MDAnalysis code that builds the backbone (N, CA, C; Angstrom):
import MDAnalysis as mda
import numpy as np

u = mda.Universe.empty(357, n_residues=119, atom_resindex=np.repeat(np.arange(119), 3), trajectory=True)
u.add_TopologyAttr("name", ["N", "CA", "C"] * 119)
u.add_TopologyAttr("resid", np.arange(1, 120))
u.add_TopologyAttr("resname", ["MET", "GLY", "VAL", "GLN", "LEU", "ILE", "PHE", "VAL", "PHE", "GLY", "GLU", "LYS", "TRP", "GLU", "LYS", "PHE", "LYS", "ILE", "ALA", "HIS", "LEU", "SER", "THR", "GLY", "ASP", "ARG", "ILE", "GLY", "VAL", "GLU", "ILE", "PHE", "GLU", "PHE", "LYS", "ASN", "GLN", "GLU", "ASN", "PRO", "LYS", "ASP", "ASN", "PHE", "GLU", "TYR", "TRP", "LYS", "THR", "GLY", "ILE", "PHE", "HIS", "PHE", "CYS", "VAL", "GLN", "ASP", "PRO", "ASP", "VAL", "GLU", "GLY", "LEU", "ALA", "GLU", "ARG", "ILE", "VAL", "GLU", "ALA", "GLY", "GLY", "LYS", "LYS", "ARG", "MET", "GLN", "ALA", "PRO", "ARG", "TYR", "TYR", "TYR", "PRO", "GLY", "GLU", "LYS", "PRO", "TYR", "ARG", "MET", "ILE", "TYR", "MET", "GLU", "ASP", "PRO", "PHE", "GLY", "ASN", "ILE", "LEU", "GLU", "ILE", "TYR", "SER", "HIS", "SER", "TYR", "GLU", "LEU", "ILE", "TYR", "SER", "ALA", "GLY", "ALA", "TYR"])
u.atoms.positions = np.array([
    [-29.567, 185.129, 45.102],
    [-30.117, 185.335, 46.429],
    [-30.282, 186.818, 46.718],
    [-29.516, 187.667, 46.094],
    [-29.568, 189.084, 46.361],
    [-30.932, 189.696, 46.145],
    [-31.627, 189.330, 45.067],
    [-32.937, 189.907, 44.772],
    [-33.930, 189.555, 45.874],
    [-33.944, 188.312, 46.295],
    [-34.851, 187.902, 47.372],
    [-34.553, 188.682, 48.641],
    [-33.286, 188.874, 48.970],
    [-32.935, 189.567, 50.198],
    [-33.281, 191.047, 50.136],
    [-33.217, 191.641, 48.966],
    [-33.651, 193.034, 48.826],
    [-35.139, 193.133, 49.118],
    [-35.932, 192.159, 48.653],
    [-37.361, 192.145, 48.963],
    [-37.593, 192.097, 50.461],
    [-36.779, 191.312, 51.157],
    [-36.985, 191.084, 52.584],
    [-36.380, 192.188, 53.447],
    [-35.091, 192.510, 53.213],
    [-34.361, 193.417, 54.096],
    [-34.226, 194.835, 53.558],
    [-34.634, 195.086, 52.319],
    [-34.479, 196.409, 51.733],
    [-33.154, 196.539, 50.995],
    [-32.906, 197.697, 50.439],
    [-31.737, 197.946, 49.590],
    [-30.415, 198.014, 50.362],
    [-30.451, 198.325, 51.655],
    [-29.216, 198.652, 52.380],
    [-28.546, 197.482, 53.098],
    [-29.095, 196.278, 52.997],
    [-28.443, 195.159, 53.676],
    [-27.094, 194.904, 52.999],
    [-26.130, 194.449, 53.765],
    [-24.799, 194.215, 53.205],
    [-24.417, 192.740, 53.203],
    [-24.420, 192.129, 54.373],
    [-24.059, 190.714, 54.427],
    [-24.500, 190.127, 55.758],
    [-24.551, 188.808, 55.797],
    [-24.846, 188.093, 57.018],
    [-24.340, 186.667, 56.888],
    [-24.248, 185.996, 58.008],
    [-23.954, 184.567, 58.041],
    [-25.270, 183.871, 58.369],
    [-25.456, 182.697, 57.785],
    [-26.679, 181.940, 58.064],
    [-26.340, 180.460, 58.193],
    [-26.993, 179.816, 59.130],
    [-26.904, 178.365, 59.281],
    [-28.292, 177.798, 59.046],
    [-28.400, 176.819, 58.153],
    [-29.667, 176.138, 57.879],
    [-29.660, 174.809, 58.622],
    [-30.690, 174.563, 59.387],
    [-30.834, 173.308, 60.117],
    [-32.194, 172.714, 59.775],
    [-32.284, 171.403, 59.776],
    [-33.545, 170.745, 59.474],
    [-33.707, 169.544, 60.387],
    [-34.900, 169.404, 60.958],
    [-35.166, 168.274, 61.838],
    [-35.750, 167.121, 61.033],
    [-35.810, 165.965, 61.624],
    [-36.338, 164.785, 60.951],
    [-37.824, 164.877, 60.646],
    [-38.540, 165.741, 61.369],
    [-39.974, 165.881, 61.116],
    [-40.286, 167.143, 60.305],
    [-39.338, 167.539, 59.442],
    [-39.519, 168.569, 58.417],
    [-39.672, 169.979, 58.966],
    [-38.996, 170.277, 60.069],
    [-38.969, 171.634, 60.588],
    [-37.624, 172.236, 60.218],
    [-37.651, 173.410, 59.606],
    [-36.430, 174.113, 59.235],
    [-36.170, 175.249, 60.197],
    [-34.912, 175.414, 60.584],
    [-34.505, 176.489, 61.490],
    [-33.373, 177.247, 60.818],
    [-33.470, 178.566, 60.793],
    [-32.416, 179.400, 60.242],
    [-31.848, 180.249, 61.368],
    [-30.533, 180.281, 61.493],
    [-29.871, 181.119, 62.480],
    [-29.080, 182.177, 61.720],
    [-29.423, 183.444, 61.940],
    [-28.785, 184.557, 61.247],
    [-27.782, 185.262, 62.151],
    [-26.703, 185.768, 61.570],
    [-25.798, 186.694, 62.235],
    [-25.543, 187.824, 61.244],
    [-26.094, 188.997, 61.528],
    [-25.988, 190.130, 60.629],
    [-24.737, 190.951, 60.914],
    [-24.257, 191.656, 59.888],
    [-23.135, 192.582, 60.050],
    [-23.525, 193.627, 61.089],
    [-22.605, 193.963, 61.958],
    [-22.818, 194.960, 63.017],
    [-23.929, 194.571, 63.993],
    [-24.141, 193.277, 64.142],
    [-25.150, 192.805, 65.088],
    [-24.772, 193.253, 66.489],
    [-25.753, 193.656, 67.263],
    [-25.516, 194.098, 68.636],
    [-26.246, 193.185, 69.601],
    [-25.573, 192.822, 70.660],
    [-26.206, 192.034, 71.712],
    [-26.757, 192.996, 72.759],
    [-28.004, 192.808, 73.181],
    [-28.584, 193.701, 74.190],
    [-27.918, 193.500, 75.543],
    [-27.923, 194.554, 76.350],
    [-27.372, 194.447, 77.703],
    [-28.184, 193.471, 78.537],
    [-29.504, 193.511, 78.364],
    [-30.404, 192.608, 79.072],
    [-31.092, 191.746, 78.028],
    [-30.691, 190.501, 77.909],
    [-31.239, 189.615, 76.889],
    [-32.580, 189.013, 77.292],
    [-33.138, 189.457, 78.412],
    [-34.410, 188.915, 78.874],
    [-35.495, 189.992, 78.886],
    [-35.534, 190.783, 77.826],
    [-36.584, 191.787, 77.676],
    [-37.756, 191.109, 76.963],
    [-38.505, 190.312, 77.705],
    [-39.540, 189.447, 77.142],
    [-40.683, 190.217, 76.477],
    [-40.814, 191.493, 76.758],
    [-41.896, 192.286, 76.173],
    [-41.572, 192.758, 74.758],
    [-40.339, 192.571, 74.328],
    [-39.949, 192.959, 72.981],
    [-39.996, 191.746, 72.055],
    [-40.177, 192.004, 70.792],
    [-40.208, 190.934, 69.795],
    [-38.908, 190.153, 69.823],
    [-39.015, 188.834, 69.751],
    [-37.828, 188.003, 69.761],
    [-37.710, 187.117, 68.541],
    [-38.814, 186.908, 67.822],
    [-38.787, 186.037, 66.655],
    [-38.832, 186.903, 65.417],
    [-37.878, 186.711, 64.521],
    [-37.846, 187.491, 63.280],
    [-38.965, 187.043, 62.350],
    [-39.098, 185.741, 62.137],
    [-40.170, 185.224, 61.302],
    [-40.297, 183.720, 61.528],
    [-41.373, 183.164, 61.015],
    [-41.536, 181.720, 61.037],
    [-42.057, 181.293, 59.679],
    [-42.085, 179.993, 59.445],
    [-42.433, 179.471, 58.136],
    [-43.487, 178.381, 58.258],
    [-44.378, 178.359, 57.266],
    [-45.344, 177.270, 57.144],
    [-45.204, 176.663, 55.756],
    [-45.641, 175.431, 55.620],
    [-45.573, 174.743, 54.327],
    [-46.985, 174.504, 53.832],
    [-47.245, 174.930, 52.594],
    [-48.554, 174.728, 51.969],
    [-48.325, 174.620, 50.468],
    [-48.784, 173.553, 49.830],
    [-48.558, 173.428, 48.390],
    [-49.258, 174.527, 47.583],
    [-50.282, 175.161, 48.166],
    [-50.972, 176.267, 47.499],
    [-50.477, 177.593, 48.075],
    [-49.225, 177.933, 47.781],
    [-48.592, 179.148, 48.295],
    [-49.443, 180.375, 47.973],
    [-49.845, 180.483, 46.723],
    [-50.590, 181.656, 46.272],
    [-51.960, 181.765, 46.954],
    [-52.632, 180.631, 47.108],
    [-53.936, 180.626, 47.758],
    [-53.859, 181.047, 49.215],
    [-52.888, 180.514, 49.941],
    [-52.730, 180.894, 51.347],
    [-52.344, 182.362, 51.450],
    [-51.485, 182.825, 50.558],
    [-51.097, 184.242, 50.565],
    [-52.327, 185.134, 50.384],
    [-53.197, 184.774, 49.486],
    [-54.400, 185.577, 49.253],
    [-55.331, 185.547, 50.467],
    [-55.447, 184.397, 51.122],
    [-56.283, 184.317, 52.324],
    [-55.726, 185.204, 53.441],
    [-54.404, 185.272, 53.554],
    [-53.781, 186.135, 54.561],
    [-54.086, 187.598, 54.244],
    [-53.974, 187.990, 52.977],
    [-54.293, 189.366, 52.573],
    [-55.759, 189.678, 52.862],
    [-56.656, 188.756, 52.522],
    [-58.088, 188.957, 52.770],
    [-58.397, 189.124, 54.255],
    [-57.572, 188.518, 55.117],
    [-57.773, 188.611, 56.564],
    [-57.130, 189.860, 57.156],
    [-56.466, 190.675, 56.318],
    [-55.854, 191.912, 56.810],
    [-54.346, 191.912, 56.812],
    [-53.731, 190.831, 56.358],
    [-52.271, 190.788, 56.263],
    [-51.806, 191.426, 54.970],
    [-50.503, 191.297, 54.686],
    [-49.998, 191.845, 53.430],
    [-48.809, 191.040, 52.920],
    [-48.592, 191.161, 51.628],
    [-47.449, 190.509, 50.998],
    [-46.211, 191.366, 51.217],
    [-45.118, 190.735, 51.627],
    [-43.836, 191.429, 51.743],
    [-43.047, 191.295, 50.446],
    [-43.473, 190.410, 49.571],
    [-42.933, 190.227, 48.225],
    [-44.148, 190.239, 47.296],
    [-44.028, 190.787, 46.121],
    [-45.174, 190.879, 45.219],
    [-45.602, 189.529, 44.648],
    [-44.658, 188.634, 44.462],
    [-44.951, 187.324, 43.883],
    [-44.040, 186.288, 44.529],
    [-44.437, 185.024, 44.499],
    [-43.558, 183.984, 45.026],
    [-42.234, 183.922, 44.284],
    [-41.194, 183.533, 45.002],
    [-39.883, 183.321, 44.400],
    [-39.775, 181.849, 44.043],
    [-39.441, 181.564, 42.799],
    [-39.191, 180.195, 42.352],
    [-37.704, 179.914, 42.506],
    [-37.363, 178.842, 43.222],
    [-35.964, 178.508, 43.450],
    [-35.313, 177.871, 42.228],
    [-36.057, 177.122, 41.443],
    [-35.545, 176.477, 40.235],
    [-36.505, 176.771, 39.093],
    [-36.559, 178.006, 38.602],
    [-37.555, 178.367, 37.578],
    [-37.493, 177.447, 36.355],
    [-38.656, 176.961, 35.948],
    [-38.752, 176.099, 34.786],
    [-38.269, 174.682, 35.002],
    [-37.734, 174.396, 36.200],
    [-37.183, 173.073, 36.470],
    [-37.955, 172.336, 37.570],
    [-38.182, 173.017, 38.702],
    [-38.911, 172.429, 39.828],
    [-39.914, 173.458, 40.338],
    [-41.009, 173.004, 40.928],
    [-42.044, 173.953, 41.376],
    [-41.800, 174.552, 42.767],
    [-40.585, 174.444, 43.315],
    [-40.289, 174.933, 44.662],
    [-40.377, 176.454, 44.694],
    [-41.199, 176.982, 45.612],
    [-41.364, 178.418, 45.691],
    [-41.700, 178.840, 47.116],
    [-41.542, 180.135, 47.364],
    [-41.857, 180.705, 48.671],
    [-42.248, 182.157, 48.503],
    [-42.909, 182.688, 49.521],
    [-43.246, 184.106, 49.565],
    [-43.215, 184.572, 51.014],
    [-42.686, 185.779, 51.229],
    [-42.717, 186.404, 52.554],
    [-44.031, 187.157, 52.703],
    [-44.667, 187.001, 53.866],
    [-45.946, 187.638, 54.162],
    [-45.881, 188.315, 55.529],
    [-46.883, 189.111, 55.801],
    [-47.081, 189.673, 57.132],
    [-48.521, 189.355, 57.519],
    [-48.711, 188.726, 58.660],
    [-50.073, 188.381, 59.051],
    [-50.796, 189.626, 59.587],
    [-52.085, 189.542, 59.850],
    [-52.833, 190.720, 60.305],
    [-52.327, 191.319, 61.617],
    [-51.506, 190.570, 62.369],
    [-50.986, 191.046, 63.648],
    [-49.576, 191.611, 63.531],
    [-49.021, 191.627, 62.311],
    [-47.687, 192.172, 62.088],
    [-46.568, 191.157, 62.155],
    [-46.882, 189.877, 62.344],
    [-45.852, 188.837, 62.370],
    [-45.405, 188.508, 60.947],
    [-44.120, 188.349, 60.745],
    [-43.573, 188.000, 59.441],
    [-43.535, 186.482, 59.326],
    [-43.974, 185.970, 58.175],
    [-43.909, 184.544, 57.945],
    [-43.565, 184.260, 56.493],
    [-43.010, 183.095, 56.271],
    [-42.733, 182.594, 54.928],
    [-43.705, 181.456, 54.665],
    [-44.119, 181.348, 53.420],
    [-44.905, 180.189, 53.001],
    [-44.055, 179.428, 51.987],
    [-43.740, 178.181, 52.277],
    [-42.987, 177.319, 51.368],
    [-43.936, 176.329, 50.701],
    [-43.675, 176.018, 49.449],
    [-44.475, 175.033, 48.738],
    [-44.062, 173.602, 49.060],
    [-42.820, 173.409, 49.421],
    [-42.267, 172.073, 49.667],
    [-41.455, 172.093, 50.953],
    [-40.955, 170.949, 51.350],
    [-40.221, 170.851, 52.602],
    [-38.934, 171.675, 52.563],
    [-38.537, 172.081, 53.724],
    [-37.367, 172.936, 53.904],
    [-36.113, 172.326, 53.280],
    [-35.890, 171.041, 53.521],
    [-34.651, 170.426, 53.020],
    [-34.647, 170.300, 51.501],
    [-35.794, 170.153, 50.881],
    [-35.841, 170.141, 49.417],
    [-35.516, 171.513, 48.844],
    [-36.140, 172.535, 49.413],
    [-35.930, 173.885, 48.896],
    [-34.484, 174.338, 49.074],
    [-33.869, 174.045, 50.208],
    [-32.507, 174.509, 50.457],
    [-31.429, 173.472, 50.156],
    [-31.746, 172.532, 49.298],
    [-30.745, 171.549, 48.875],
    [-29.756, 172.233, 47.925],
    [-28.722, 171.547, 47.536],
    [-27.676, 172.114, 46.675],
    [-28.283, 172.754, 45.447],
    [-27.843, 173.958, 45.157],
    [-28.281, 174.656, 43.953],
    [-29.459, 175.579, 44.152],
    [-29.986, 175.686, 45.371],
    [-31.152, 176.531, 45.606],
    [-30.846, 178.009, 45.380],
    [-29.603, 178.397, 45.458],
    [-29.214, 179.779, 45.200],
    [-28.358, 179.845, 43.986],
])
């Protein structure tokens, strides 16, 4: 997992806690708690960014990534990450859309990708 996190957070990340949740209609939710996390004095600063990233599912991860780049977005990882290389085709890539929003593209459902052994 360390290599993927370096792609996402850079070299200086240290640790975090994460909870993975999945709904019955295939929506995955991740709740992060980072080391030295700070709570704002006013948690209702609606003009500031509040969502770290979101995820979409598309079996053609590479194709969607290229369409995002063609529209003015960029790859946050150079290539998709395979969760089970040579065993299962589960993969994902972090992207940035043309508006600066961070998103992940998953090839398969959230619960399949994050099942036992994904890391």
